[in-house]
C-alpha positions in Angstrom: 25.9 -2.1 5.3 22.3 -0.9 5.7 21.8 1.8 8.3 18.4 0.7 9.5 17.0 -2.6 10.5 13.8 -1.9 12.3 12.0 -0.3 9.4 12.4 -3.0 6.8 8.9 -4.4 6.7 5.3 -3.3 7.4 4.0 -3.3 10.9 2.3 -6.7 10.7 3.4 -9.8 12.5 2.8 -13.2 10.8 2.0 -15.4 13.8 -0.7 -12.9 14.9 -2.3 -12.8 11.4 -2.2 -16.6 10.9 -3.8 -17.3 14.3 -6.5 -14.6 13.7 -7.4 -16.0 10.3 -7.7 -19.5 11.7 -9.7 -18.4 14.7 -12.2 -16.5 12.5 -12.7 -13.8 15.1 -13.3 -10.9 12.8 -16.6 -11.3 10.9 -19.4 -8.9 11.9 -22.9 -10.1 11.3 -24.8 -8.0 8.8 -21.7 -6.3 7.3 -20.0 -9.1 5.5 -22.3 -10.6 2.9 -22.2 -14.3 2.0 -22.3 -13.6 -1.7 -19.4 -14.6 -3.9 -17.3 -12.2 -6.0 -18.5 -10.9 -9.3 -15.8 -12.6 -11.3 -13.6 -15.7 -11.7 -9.9 -15.8 -12.4 -9.0 -16.8 -16.0 -5.2 -16.4 -15.6 -2.6 -14.8 -13.3 0.9 -14.4 -14.6 4.0 -12.4 -13.9 4.4 -9.3 -16.1 8.0 -9.5 -17.3 8.2 -6.1 -19.1 7.2 -4.2 -16.0 9.3 -6.3 -13.7 12.3 -5.6 -15.8 11.9 -1.8 -15.4 12.1 -2.1 -11.6 15.0 -4.6 -11.3 17.9 -2.2 -11.1 21.5 -2.9 -10.1 22.7 0.5 -9.0 21.2 3.4 -7.0 17.6 2.6 -6.2 17.7 -1.2 -5.8 14.4 -2.2 -4.3 11.6 -0.9 -2.1 8.2 -1.9 -0.6 4.9 0.0 -0.5 4.6 0.7 -4.2 1.5 2.9 -4.3 0.8 4.6 -7.7 -1.2 7.4 -9.1 -1.6 8.6 -12.7 -0.1 12.0 -13.7 -1.0 11.8 -17.4 -2.6 9.2 -19.6 0.8 7.5 -20.0 2.8 8.6 -17.0 2.3 7.5 -13.4 3.9 8.4 -10.1 5.1 5.7 -7.7 5.5 6.1 -4.0 7.7 3.7 -2.0 8.4 3.1 1.7 11.6 1.5 2.9 14.1 1.7 0.1 17.4 0.1 -0.6 20.1 2.3 -2.2 23.4 1.0 -3.3 24.6 -1.7 -5.7 23.9 -5.3 -6.5 26.7 -7.7 -7.4 26.5 -11.5 -7.8 23.0 -11.5 -6.5 23.8 -9.6 -3.2 23.3 -6.1 -2.0 26.5 -4.3 -1.1 27.7 -0.7 -0.4 24.1 -0.4 0.6 22.0 1.7 2.9 18.2 2.1 3.5 16.1 5.2 3.5 12.4 5.3 4.6 10.8 6.5 1.4 11.5 7.3 -2.2 9.6 7.8 -5.5 9.7 7.0 -9.2 7.9 7.9 -12.4 6.8 5.3 -14.9 6.1 5.8 -18.6 4.0 2.9 -19.8 3.1 1.3 -22.2 4.9 1.6 -25.6 8.3 1.2 -27.2 9.7 4.0 -25.0 8.5 2.5 -21.7 10.8 3.6 -18.9 11.1 4.1 -15.1 13.0 6.9 -13.4 13.8 6.7 -9.7 14.2 9.5 -7.2 16.3 9.3 -4.0 17.0 12.5 -2.1 20.7 13.1 -1.2 22.4 15.4 1.2 25.2 17.8 0.4 27.6 15.0 1.2 25.9 12.7 -1.3 24.4 10.5 1.4 21.0 9.0 0.5 18.1 10.5 2.5 14.4 9.9 2.8 12.4 11.9 0.3 9.9 13.2 2.9 10.7 13.5 6.6 8.4 14.6 9.5 8.8 18.2 10.5 8.5 17.1 14.1 11.7 15.0 13.8 12.6 11.8 15.7 10.5 9.5 13.5 9.9 8.7 9.8 7.2 8.5 7.2 6.0 5.6 5.0 4.2 6.8 1.9 0.7 5.6 1.4 -2.2 6.2 -1.1 -2.2 9.4 -3.2 -4.5 11.3 -5.6 -3.9 14.1 -8.0 -6.3 17.0 -8.5 -5.2 19.6 -11.1 -1.9 20.9 -9.8 -2.0 19.3 -6.4 -0.9 15.9 -5.2 -2.5 14.6 -2.0 -0.6 11.8 -0.3 -1.0 10.1 3.0 2.0 9.8 5.3 2.1 7.2 8.0 4.4 8.4 10.9 6.3 5.8 12.8 8.9 5.6 15.6 11.4 3.0 16.7 10.6 1.0 19.9 13.7 -1.2 19.9 16.7 -2.2 17.7 16.6 -5.9 18.4 13.7 -6.8 16.0 12.5 -6.0 12.5 9.2 -5.3 14.2 10.7 -2.7 16.6 8.5 0.2 15.6 5.0 1.6 16.1 2.6 4.0 14.4 2.3 7.4 16.1 0.5 9.6 13.6 -1.2 10.1 10.3 -0.5 13.1 8.0 -1.9 14.4 4.7 0.9 15.7 2.5 0.0 18.4 -0.1 2.5 18.8 -2.9 2.0 22.0 -4.9 4.4 21.0 -7.7 3.7 17.3 -8.4 4.9 17.4 -12.0 8.4 18.4 -11.0 11.0 15.8 -10.0 10.0 14.5 -6.5 13.4 15.6 -5.1 12.2 19.2 -5.8 8.7 18.9 -4.3 7.3 21.5 -2.0 5.3 19.5 0.6 2.9 20.9 3.2 2.3 18.4 6.1 -1.2 18.5 7.7 -1.8 16.4 10.8 -4.9 14.2 10.2 -7.1 14.3 13.3 -8.8 11.0 12.5 -6.2 8.5 13.9 -6.2 6.4 17.1 -3.3 4.5 18.6 -4.0 2.4 21.7 -2.8 -1.0 22.8 -6.3 -2.4 22.0 -7.1 -0.6 18.8 -5.7 1.5 16.0 -7.7 3.5 13.4 -6.0 5.2 10.4 -7.1 6.5 7.0 -5.1 6.5 3.8 -4.6 2.8 3.1 -6.3 3.3 -0.3 -8.0 6.1 -2.2 -10.5 6.1 -5.0 -11.4 9.3 -6.9 -14.9 9.5 -8.5 -15.9 12.8 -10.0 -15.5 15.5 -7.4 -15.5 13.1 -4.5 -12.6 11.2 -3.0 -13.2 8.0 -1.0 -10.6 7.6 1.7 -10.2 4.0 2.9 -8.6 3.1 6.2 -8.0 0.3 8.6 -9.6 -0.4 12.0 -7.1 -2.7 13.7 -8.7 -4.4 16.7 -6.4 -6.4 19.1 -7.5 -9.2 21.3 -4.4 -10.4 23.2 -2.2 -12.0 20.6 -4.9 -11.8 17.9 -5.3 -8.9 15.5 -8.2 -8.1 13.3 -7.9 -5.6 10.5 -11.1 -4.2 8.9 -11.8 -1.8 6.1 -13.3 1.5 7.2 -14.3 4.4 4.8 -14.4 8.2 4.7 -15.2 10.6 1.9 -14.7 14.3 1.2 -15.0 16.7 -1.7 -11.7 16.5 -3.6 -11.5 20.3 -3.7 -11.6 20.6 0.1 -9.9 17.3 1.3 -7.5 19.4 3.3 -10.5 20.8 5.3 -10.9 17.9 7.7 -14.3 19.2 8.8 -15.6 18.2 5.4 -14.8 14.5 5.9 -17.7 12.1 6.5 -17.5 8.5 7.6 -19.7 5.6 6.5 -21.9 4.3 9.3 -25.0 2.2 8.9 -25.8 3.5 5.4 -25.2 7.1 6.3 -22.3 9.6 6.2 -21.6 10.9 9.6 -18.9 12.8 11.6 -18.4 9.9 14.0 -15.1 8.5 12.7 -14.5 6.2 15.6 -17.8 4.5 14.9 -17.3 4.0 11.1 -18.6 0.6 10.0 -16.2 -2.3 9.6 -16.9 -3.1 6.0 -14.6 -6.1 5.3 -12.3 -8.2 7.4 -8.9 -9.9 7.1 -7.3 -7.0 5.2 -3.8 -5.4 5.4 -2.5 -2.0 6.3 -2.3 -1.2 2.6 -4.6 -2.3 -0.2 -6.3 -0.9 -3.3 -9.9 -0.1 -4.3 -10.6 0.5 -8.0 -13.5 0.2 -10.5 -13.3 -2.6 -13.0 -15.5 -1.5 -15.9 -15.9 -5.0 -17.4 -17.5 -6.1 -14.1 -19.4 -2.9 -13.3 -18.0 -3.5 -9.8 -15.5 -2.1 -7.4 -12.6 -4.4 -6.6 -10.7 -4.5 -3.3 -7.2 -6.1 -3.7 -5.1 -7.1 -0.7 -2.7 -9.6 0.8 -4.6 -12.0 3.0 -4.3 -10.9 6.6 -1.4 -8.6 5.7 1.3 -11.2 5.4 0.6 -14.3 3.2 1.4 -16.0 -0.1 -2.2 -15.4 -1.1 -3.4 -12.2 -2.9 -7.2 -11.9 -2.5 -9.9 -9.7 -4.0 -13.5 -8.8 -3.0 -16.1 -7.0 -5.2 -18.9 -4.6 -4.4 -21.5 -2.6 -6.4 -20.7 0.6 -4.5 -17.5 2.0 -3.0 -18.8 1.2 0.5 -20.0 -2.3 -0.4 -21.5 -4.7 0.4 -18.2 -6.5 -0.2 -18.3 -10.1 -1.4 -16.5 -13.0 0.1 -12.9 -13.1 -1.0 -11.4 -14.9 -4.1 -7.8 -15.9 -4.5 -6.1 -14.1 -7.4 -2.6 -15.4 -7.0 -0.2 -17.5 -4.9 3.2 -15.8 -4.5 5.9 -18.4 -5.3 8.6 -16.6 -3.3 7.1 -17.7 0.0 8.1 -21.2 -0.9 11.8 -20.4 -1.2 12.4 -20.3 2.5 10.3 -20.5 5.7 11.5 -17.0 6.6 10.2 -15.4 3.4 6.7 -13.8 3.4 4.7 -11.7 0.8 2.7 -8.6 1.5 1.7 -5.1 0.1 -0.5 -6.4 -2.7 -2.5 -3.7 -4.5 -3.9 -3.0 -8.0 -2.7 -0.3 -10.4 -5.7 0.5 -12.7 -3.7 3.0 -14.8 -1.5 0.1 -16.1 -4.4 -2.1 -17.4 -4.7 -2.4 -21.1 -8.0 -4.3 -21.1 -11.3 -3.8 -19.2 -11.2 -7.4 -17.9 -7.8 -7.4 -16.2 -5.9 -6.2 -13.0 -2.2 -5.3 -12.9 -1.1 -6.0 -9.3 2.1 -5.5 -7.4 3.3 -7.3 -4.2 6.6 -7.5 -2.3 8.5 -10.6 -1.0 10.5 -10.0 2.1 12.2 -12.0 4.9 11.9 -12.1 8.7 15.7 -12.1 8.6 17.0 -8.6 7.6 20.3 -9.9 6.5 18.7 -12.5 4.2 17.3 -9.6 2.2 20.8 -8.0 2.0 22.2 -11.4 0.8 19.5 -12.3 -1.6 18.7 -9.5 -4.1 15.7 -11.4 -5.5 13.8 -10.1 -2.5 12.4 -6.7 -1.8 11.2 -5.5 -5.2 7.7 -4.6 -6.4 6.7 -7.7 -8.3 4.1 -7.3 -11.1 1.4 -9.7 -12.1 -1.4 -9.4 -14.7 -4.7 -11.1 -13.8 -7.4 -11.8 -16.4 -10.9 -12.1 -15.0 -14.3 -13.2 -16.3 -17.6 -11.9 -15.1 -19.9 -14.4 -13.3 -23.0 -12.5 -14.1 
């Protein structure tokens, strides 16, 4: 049976998000413009060919997270957080364990489309996390990544267990920047340097982290984060933004943070640019719209996948539009959807988004018994400009 229960899902609790959304506590005057998004949705459908590549019955059998970054025009790297390893038989997981992260490569599109999955194993053959903290006593979830020449930069969210009685029994304790010097080798052979990011805050009232999304533009990398404010039972997650020269992103003194139209060193005072987001999302440029698109799961855990648009990487971000309603949430009251993000390297037209999300359950053992859950699910969304 699985060896871990507390690290099955992201650190977001549904009652908190639902109450927060209804209460409307998170809008900041002057930062969230009343204008609508730059597009309307023409269609949003599952992508069966991509889904088939990730629905495996042996070895890697599902994961969440699902960040991606292009390695070549046709090959992309995929980074996962909690990962099931084992077998699937008669719709159930068995002889299974769970590791905290894994990776894959995807060749797409074309007749030879294929996905290859990588799970590290010990000398005894036991499945292990691909990357573990050098400090020990905790684990990493893999976040957004970017490639520059022969370096892969990926953000590592460090967590520790707080109790074993709940799937929410964990907390964030650190943020790291991983530097891979051989990103084109199999991920199980990576050489990873771990750099502690100084721009992270963890208090009972507020958390600030960077690495939820990345957008590379020329020689600059935009590093998106989350400012998570807590008001009793209510939580409010906002987009915050940093940028750095791509060639010196490991020099944290080169980072600057968007505040009131300027780039400053005051990371704790970075503007809250959009509300109601998740711990993980994506920001990409959609050429057909001449706009940047922010894709996320509403409030972090919801059937609804939302998007906002903006003329610049920092905004101003539009009001949200619904892209898709995840059907899995209707299967059972314990099932929820999360982790929505776009993957621009998979688009084939300028007017579309390819998006993944994950369906999970509040009951860990339901995920073990129902192998339909806990996969990256692909949808293709066609859009039309409103301008």
